[in-house]
C-alpha positions as CSV (number, residue, x, y, z in Angstrom):
1,M,48.2,184.0,145.3
2,S,47.6,181.8,142.3
3,G,49.2,179.0,144.6
4,V,46.4,179.5,146.8
5,F,43.6,179.4,144.1
6,H,45.4,176.3,142.6
7,V,45.3,174.3,146.2
8,L,41.5,175.5,146.7
9,R,40.6,174.5,143.2
10,R,42.3,170.9,143.8
11,H,40.6,170.5,147.1
12,I,37.2,171.4,145.8
13,S,37.7,169.1,142.8
14,A,38.9,166.3,145.1
15,M,35.5,166.9,147.2
16,A,33.2,166.8,144.3
17,S,34.9,163.6,142.8
18,Q,34.0,161.9,146.0
19,Y,30.4,161.7,145.3
20,T,29.1,159.0,143.0
21,A,26.4,160.3,140.9
22,G,23.1,158.8,141.6
23,T,23.9,157.9,145.2
24,F,21.1,160.4,146.3
25,S,17.7,161.0,144.7
26,M,14.9,163.7,144.7
27,A,11.5,162.1,144.8
28,F,8.3,164.1,144.1
29,V,4.9,163.7,145.6
30,T,1.8,165.7,145.2
31,V,-0.5,166.3,148.1
32,P,-4.1,167.9,148.4
33,N,-3.5,170.1,151.1
34,E,-1.0,171.4,154.0
35,E,-2.3,169.0,156.5
36,V,-1.3,166.1,154.4
37,A,2.1,167.9,153.4
38,A,3.1,168.2,157.1
39,K,2.2,164.8,158.1
40,L,4.2,163.2,155.1
41,S,7.1,165.6,155.4
42,R,7.3,165.0,159.2
43,G,7.0,161.4,158.7
44,L,9.5,161.0,156.3
45,V,12.2,162.9,158.1
46,E,11.3,161.4,161.5
47,N,11.7,157.9,160.1
48,K,15.2,158.8,158.5
49,L,13.8,158.4,154.9
50,A,14.5,161.9,154.0
51,A,17.1,164.4,155.1
52,C,14.8,167.2,153.9
53,V,11.2,167.6,152.5
54,N,10.6,170.9,150.7
55,V,6.8,171.7,150.4
56,I,6.1,173.7,147.3
57,P,2.9,175.4,147.4
58,G,0.6,176.7,144.7
59,I,0.8,174.1,141.8
60,K,-2.0,173.1,139.4
61,S,-2.2,169.7,138.2
62,V,-4.1,168.7,135.2
63,Y,-4.7,165.0,134.7
64,E,-7.0,162.2,133.3
65,W,-8.6,160.2,136.1
66,Q,-11.3,157.6,135.5
67,G,-12.0,158.8,131.8
68,K,-12.4,162.6,132.9
69,I,-9.9,165.5,132.5
70,E,-9.5,167.0,136.1
71,E,-7.8,170.2,137.3
72,D,-6.8,170.4,141.1
73,G,-4.8,172.9,143.2
74,E,-2.1,170.8,145.0
75,L,1.3,171.0,146.7
76,M,4.3,169.2,145.7
77,L,6.9,167.6,148.1
78,M,10.4,167.5,146.9
79,I,12.2,165.0,149.1
80,K,15.9,164.3,149.1
81,T,16.9,160.9,149.9
82,R,19.4,157.9,149.3
83,T,18.4,156.0,146.0
84,A,18.3,153.0,147.9
85,K,15.7,154.3,150.0
86,V,13.2,155.5,147.1
87,S,11.3,152.4,147.5
88,D,10.9,152.7,151.4
89,V,9.6,156.4,150.5
90,A,7.1,155.2,148.2
91,K,5.7,152.8,150.5
92,F,5.4,155.2,153.4
93,V,3.7,157.5,151.1
94,R,1.3,154.9,149.9
95,E,0.5,153.9,153.6
96,N,-0.2,157.5,154.5
97,H,-1.6,159.3,151.7
98,P,-5.4,160.0,151.0
99,Y,-5.1,159.5,147.2
100,E,-6.1,156.0,145.8
101,V,-2.9,156.4,143.5
102,A,-0.3,158.6,145.0
103,E,2.2,160.2,142.8
104,V,5.7,159.2,143.9
105,I,8.6,159.7,140.9
106,S,12.1,160.3,141.3
107,T,15.2,161.3,139.8
108,P,18.9,160.8,140.7
109,I,21.0,163.6,141.8
110,E,23.8,163.7,139.3
111,N,25.9,166.6,141.1
112,G,25.6,169.1,143.8
113,N,27.2,171.0,146.5
114,P,29.5,168.5,148.2
115,P,28.9,169.8,152.0
116,Y,24.9,169.2,151.0
117,L,25.2,165.7,149.7
118,E,27.5,164.8,152.4
119,W,24.7,166.0,154.9
120,I,22.1,163.9,153.0
121,G,24.2,160.7,153.5
122,K,24.9,161.6,157.3
123,T,21.0,162.1,157.8
124,V,19.8,159.3,155.9
125,P,21.2,156.1,157.1
126,E,22.1,153.3,154.4
């Protein structure tokens, strides 16, 4: 039995080591409502700029804008894409977002479930 676990562990380690940290990224975008969330999410996926966009409701943003402290209810888009596509994602968001200054920030994905990372790579072309 221990031989099977050893082979399985080696196979999983080999799969995980094939991913180069930072190849993919998560980008985050706040939106004012469901309509904008749906428009941006669908557009990003349809245009092959994202493999998946999670729409996270119920966030509250507190920020300074034009010298005033503001508080707004928003939704957060968590966008999974190739790191090389983040600037294209930002361009798409800027062109389709109602805010004067749309939030688009990203962080590289260091590690993850190998089949999921592989799926991102197959879904979002280089």
